[in-house]
N, C-alpha and C positions, 0 to 999 in steps of 0.2 A: 562498045561504048564510043559513040561518035563525038565529033568536036562540038556539035550543037548542044548535046546533053552536058558536056563538060562546061561549056559556057554558061548554061542555065544553072549548074551547080555552083559555079563561081559567083554568079549574080545573087543566087539565094543565100550563099554564105556571106557575101558583103551585106546584104539586107539584114541577115540575122545578127551580124556583128554590130552594125549601126544601131539597130533596135535595142539589143540587149546591153549595149554599152550605156545607153540612157537608162534603161530599166534597172541595170545593176547598181547605178548610183543612187536611185531612189531608195530612201530608207525603208527597211522592213519588208521588202518584196520577197516573199517566200519562194524558193526555187520551184517547188512543185506547182504552186498556184499560178506562176507566170509562164512556166515552160510547158506543162502538160496540156492545158487547154488549146494552146496554139498548135502544138504537134498533132494532137488528135483532130483538130479542125482541118489541118492540111491533109491528113490521111483521109478524112471523110470527103474532102473535095477531090479525092483521087489524084492528088499531085504525085508525080513520079517518086517512087521510094528512094531513088538515088538523090533527088533534090531534097526530100524530107530529111534524110540522114545527114547530108552536108549542112543543111540549115541548122539542124539540131546541134551538131558538134560545134559549129561556129557560135551558136547561141550560148551554149554552156561554157565554152572557153571565154567568150566575151563577158558573160555574166560573172564568172569567177574572177576575171581580171579586174573588174571595176567595182565589185561590191565591197572591196576593201577601202575605197576612197572615202566614203562617209565615215568609216571607222577611224581613219587617220585624221580626218579634218574635224569631225564633231563628236566622235565616240559613239556614233549611231551605226549599228551594223546594217549593211545593204541587203543582207539575206541571213537566213538561219545559220549557214555555214561560216559566216563572218563573225558571229557572236563570240566564239572563243578567243578571238584576237583583240577584243576591245581593251582588255587590261594592259596588254603589252604595248598596243598602239598609244594608249594614254601615257605610258611611261615616256615614249619618244616625244609625244606632244608636250609633255611637261618640261622636257629638256629643249624645247624649241625646234624639234626635228620632224614635223608632220610630213614634209615633202620626202624626207629620207624614208619614213614609214611607208608611204605610197610606193616609192620606187622599190623598196625591199620586198613588199608583198607582191607587187606586180611581177617582179623578176622571179620570185619564188614560184609564182603561178606558171611562168613560162617553163621553168625547169620541170615542174610537175607534168606539163603537157609533153615535153620532150621525152621524159622517162616513161610515162604511162602508156603511150600508144604502142611502142614495140613490145613492152612487157605484157600488155593486154593480149596482143596477137599470139605471143609465145604461150601464155597460160591457156588461152582458148584452144590452141592447137593440141595441147596436152589433154584437155578435157574432152575434145571431140570424140575420141574412140568410145567414151562411156555415155555419150549424149542420148542414145536411144533408150538405154536402161533407165537413165534419169527421167526421161520424158514419160515413161510408163508409170512412174510413181509420183507424178507431178502433184496430185491432190494431197498425198501424204506429206510431200516435201513442204508444200505451202502451209499445211496444218502445223507441222513441226517448226516451221519458220515463225508462225504466229506465237507458238509456245515459247520458242527461244527469245524472240524479241520482247515478249511479255515479261520474261524473267530479267530482262536487261533494263526495264523501265523503272521509274521512281515509284510507281504504284503497282507492284507486281500482282498483288491479290486481285485487285479490280481488273487488271489487264487479263489475267487468266480466267476470271469469272465471266467476263463478257464475251468470250470467244463463241460459245454456242448461241447465246441470245442474239448477238449481233448477226450471226449467220442466219438465224431464224428471221430476223427483220429483212435481210436482203432477199432471201429465197421466198419469204412471204409476199413481198411486193412483186416479185417476178411471177409467182403463181397467180396473184390477183390480176395482173395484166393479161396473163394467158387465159384465165377464167372469164374475163370480160371481153376477150377477143380484141384487145387493143394491139397486141403483137402476136404473130404466129407462135406456136409452141416450140418451133425449132429455132426461134430467135431469143437470145439471152441479152437482156438489158444490162449493159456493163458501163459504158462511157459515162452516163449521167450519174450513176452511183459512185463511180470513182471520183468524179469532179465534186460530188456532194461531200465526200469525205475531205477532199482537198480544201474546200472553202468552209468547212465546218466551224473552225474557231471564229472566223469573221462573221458567219451567219448567226452563230449563237450569241455573240456579243451584240450584234445589231438588234436581235429580237429581245435581248435583255433590256435594251434601252427603251423598249416600248412600255416598260413598267415605270410608273411615276416614282415609286419608292426607290427603285434602283437609281434613277437619274438624280434624285435628291441626295442620295448618299455619295454620289461621285463628286469629287472636287475638281474644279476647273484649273487647268495648268497655265492658261493664258498663252501669249505668244512666246515662243522659245527663241532667244537671241543666239545666233551662231556667228562668231567672228572668223572671217577667212583672211589669213595672211597673204600678202602678195607673194606669189611664188617666184623663185629664181628661174629665169629662162634657161631651159636646157639647150645646149648646142650640139649639133651633129645628130647622128642616128644612135638612139639608146641601145646599149649592149648589156644584157642581164649579167653576163659573166664579168663585166667591169664594175657594175653596180654592187654585186654581191662579192664578199671576200671569198677566198678559196674554201674556208671552213664552212661558211654559210651555204655556198654552192653544194659542197659535199653533204651537209646536213639536209638540205632541201631535196637532193637526189635520193638520199637514203630514206627519208620520210616518204617520198613519192613512190619509191619501190615497195616499201612495206605497205603503204596505202593501197597500191595496186594488187598486191598478193592477198590482202585481207579485204577484197572488194565486197564480200558477203556480210561484213560487219558494219556497224553504225559509223558513218563517216564523221559525225560530230564527236562520238566517243573516241575514235582513233586520233582525231585531230588534237583533242585536248590531251590525251595520254602521251602521244609521241612528241607533241610540241614541248611538253614539260620535260619529258625524259631526255630529249636531245639538247636541252638548253639549261637545265637547272643547275648544272655544275659551274656555270659561268657566273662570277661574282659581280662584275661590272654591270649595273642595271641597263645601260644603253646597249652594250654588246649582247647581253642576255635577251633583251626585248627584240633586237634586230635578228638574232638567230632564231628566236621562237616564231616571229611572224613570217619570216621567209620560209621556214620549215612547214609551218601550219598551212600557209597559202599553197605551197607546192603539193602538200598532202591532200588538201581538199580538192584541188583540180584533178589530181591523179586518181583519187578514189571515185570521183564522179565520172571521169572518162572510162576507167577500167570497169566500174560498176555497170556502165552501159554496154561497152563493147564485148566483154567476156561472155555474159549470158547471151547476147545477141548473136555472136559468132558461133559459139559452141553448142547452145541448146535451143535457143528460140523461145525460152520461157523467162519471165522476169524474176530471177532468183537472186536479187540483191536489193538493198534499200533504194539505190538509185534507179534500178530498172523498174521497180514496182511503184516508184514515185514519179519524178520528173520525166523519165524516159518511157513511161508506160505506153504512150501512144505509138512507139516503135514496135511494140509487141502485140498490143490488143486494142484495136479501134474498129469494132464490128460495124458493118459487115465487111469492111475493106481489109483490115488486119484481124486475124484471130490467132489463138495459140498454135493452130495447125497450119496457118498460112500467113506469115508476116515477113519482115525484111530478112530474117534468118533464112527463110526458104526461097525468097525471090532473088536475093543477091548472093554471089559467090564471095569467098573470103577476099579475093583480090579486088572485087568491086566495092566491098565494104571498106577496105583499106584505102582505095582511091578517094571515096567520098569523105572518109575521115580526115585524110591528109589535106584535101582541098578545104574542108571546113575549118580545120585547125589553123592552117597557114593563113587563110584570109582573116580569121579573127585575130591571130597574133600580129600580123602586119598592120592591121588597122587599129585594133584596140590597144595593143601594148604601146604603140607609138603615141596614140592620143592620150593614153593614161599618163605616160611619163611627161609629155610636153604640155598638156593642157588640163591636168587633173583639177586644179583649183577653179579654173574658169568654168569647166563643165559642171562641177559640183555646185558652184554659185547659181548657174542657170537652172539646174534641176531643183535645187532647194527653193528658188524664187518662183519658178513658173510651171513646175510639174507637180501638182498636188498628189499626195499619196492616195487620197480619196478617189481621184480621177482614175488611177490605175486599178484600184479595187472595183470601182464601178464598171470599168471596161471588161475586166475578167469575169465579174459576176454576170454581166449581160451575156457574155459568151457562153457561160455555163447554162443559163436559162434557154438560150437558143439551142444548144446541143441536147438539153433535156427534152425539149419539144420535138426535135428531130428523132430522138431515140424512141419515144413512146407517147407522143401527143401531150395535150394539156394536163391530163391527170398526172403524168410523170414529172411535171414541174413541181407539183405538190409532194410527190413521192421523193424527189430529190431534196426538197426542203426538209422532209422528215429525216432522211439520211444525214443531211448536213447538221441539223439541230442535235441529233443523237451523237454524231461524231464530234461536234464542237463541245458538247457537255463532257464527253469522255476524255477528250484532249485536255480540257481544263482541269479535269480530275487526275491527270497524270498518265493517261493511256497514249502510247506512242502512235504516230501516223502509221508506221510500218506494221504494227499489229493489226490495225483495221484494214489496211490494204491486203495483207496476207489472208485475212478472214474472207475478204471479198472474193479472192481467187479460190479459196479452199471451200467456200460455202456449199456448192453442189456436191462435192465429194463427202464432206462431213455429214450433211443431212441424208445423203444417200445411204449411209451406214445404218440409219434407223428404219429404212424402208424394207 
């Protein structure tokens, strides 16, 4: 690894940190929808895997650092993983402490990063001896993963019932493309179907609005007024260990460790569960809220980093909710990355560690400093000048472009079909993870019937 490559990794990490600092503050930006398309696009452009990994780690750390800002300021989660913190952040806001909320969450996120990286490499090294055996039964593991996640969702019966029909839809479209000679039979359309699932809820909602009856039943909310208090200017270099109390630091570290070990479970579920368990004994509402949000933010960052790194280092298959969602482009972005040839196979553990540290350090240095110093100003800028619709349009356009690259014009419509079905199922309570697992397991599942 020469100095030029390291410099490129640093520059990519800085770019990722700046971009996702802004995106993280934008309300309602789903992690999968904003991270997966960009990562996959970089892979398809044949950017160096070292640079892609450094960029991705920087992006996820920056995104997790800043998606707590709109929670603290306006009670609006910046992403799916920030949603569990709204209640506790509103307690602090009610007591006139929104800047304390921002600092506590950002500092908890830093603790999560510090804890999760070494723990991830340790756990991965323990799994590596069994990696070959695990890889041989990957199809079965993905199928069992779909069943397990289906049992964890709020609509278990529907989630279990759609496993085979959704696999039929995916494989049916693939066989249609092969039959029409749109793609060679040794090419599996994957990227666009994955992104179709990702944008499913947005696509389904937009198509619903084409119905006049649906539009008439919807009530307009008007302009939402958000009051931003002038923040107290922070002096000196922010230190997370001074911002958090000793007990908050310990709680965040404990939550981050448990979140890293349980990388294969739902990050949202673990965040809600552990955040409450580690703070519910505190009677003072401000202290309880401070403990909860610092623990939760540390855990979310840790579960995202470990959920990416452990499968990537040990197996090379996306066997966690994080790996099968936002980080999917690191594992499978055909024809550049496939389950048999991806970053796991290209980079050594030492090289993955180098890229991870570069990405994490760049994001922490830039985004943590900016978050503590200028959170209110950045939030005001994003709320005023970066429309949520613009971000949705940007990523929707990227999905259409990648669908065309995957299998031509017909595949744009095929991706829309996948998106509409996925959006309907998501609305009815079927988890993203279930559908992603089915996408991976579909060839193995239907192969059992041949």
